[in-house]
C-alpha atoms as one frame of an Amber mdcrd trajectory, in Angstrom:
protein
   4.573  24.821  -5.815   6.065  22.599  -3.179   9.311  23.599  -1.561  11.596
  20.982  -0.076  12.155  22.435   3.390  15.068  20.094   4.130  17.002  21.413
   1.140  16.325  25.002   2.152  17.358  24.437   5.771  20.515  22.499   4.878
  21.414  25.083   2.236  20.885  27.935   4.681  23.046  26.234   7.313  25.801
  25.643   4.764  25.640  29.268   3.627  25.818  30.650   7.188  28.633  28.366
   8.352  30.675  28.855   5.192  30.195  32.624   5.280  31.343  32.733   8.894
  34.438  30.701   8.021  35.293  32.957   5.078  34.833  36.090   7.200  36.954
  34.571   9.978  39.682  33.814   7.448  39.682  37.465   6.398  39.823  38.735
   9.965  42.511  36.335  11.158  44.710  36.696   8.107  46.950  33.657   7.854
  45.416  32.059  10.979  43.012  29.929   8.938  44.578  27.439   6.538  43.883
  27.752   2.840  42.267  24.310   2.927  39.558  25.573   5.303  38.838  28.563
   3.091  38.604  26.226   0.103  36.062  24.061   1.918  34.122  27.186   2.870
  33.935  28.268  -0.769  32.651  24.815  -1.736  30.127  25.050   1.098  28.855
  28.350  -0.285  28.423  26.799  -3.714  26.649  23.730  -2.321  24.358  25.853
  -0.138  23.374  28.060  -3.056  22.727  24.977  -5.197  20.511  23.386  -2.549
  18.465  26.532  -2.025  18.184  27.115  -5.768  16.909  23.617  -6.509  14.490
  23.341  -3.580  11.350  23.966  -5.651   9.655  21.715  -8.175  10.154  24.153
 -11.027  13.250  24.399 -13.171  16.199  26.037 -11.365  17.482  29.338 -12.681
């Protein structure tokens, strides 16, 4: 079972950065535009997809 380390690393970076942006949006209230929170949600989805498809087997 080979794991594509680039996909895992990129997915992990996307998950961490997007999570930080979402948490910052919650803490700052209206300080972060809705557009940034939307991009953060898409980043979470992309990061989860990259991590989930990093192995040779069929993704869940």
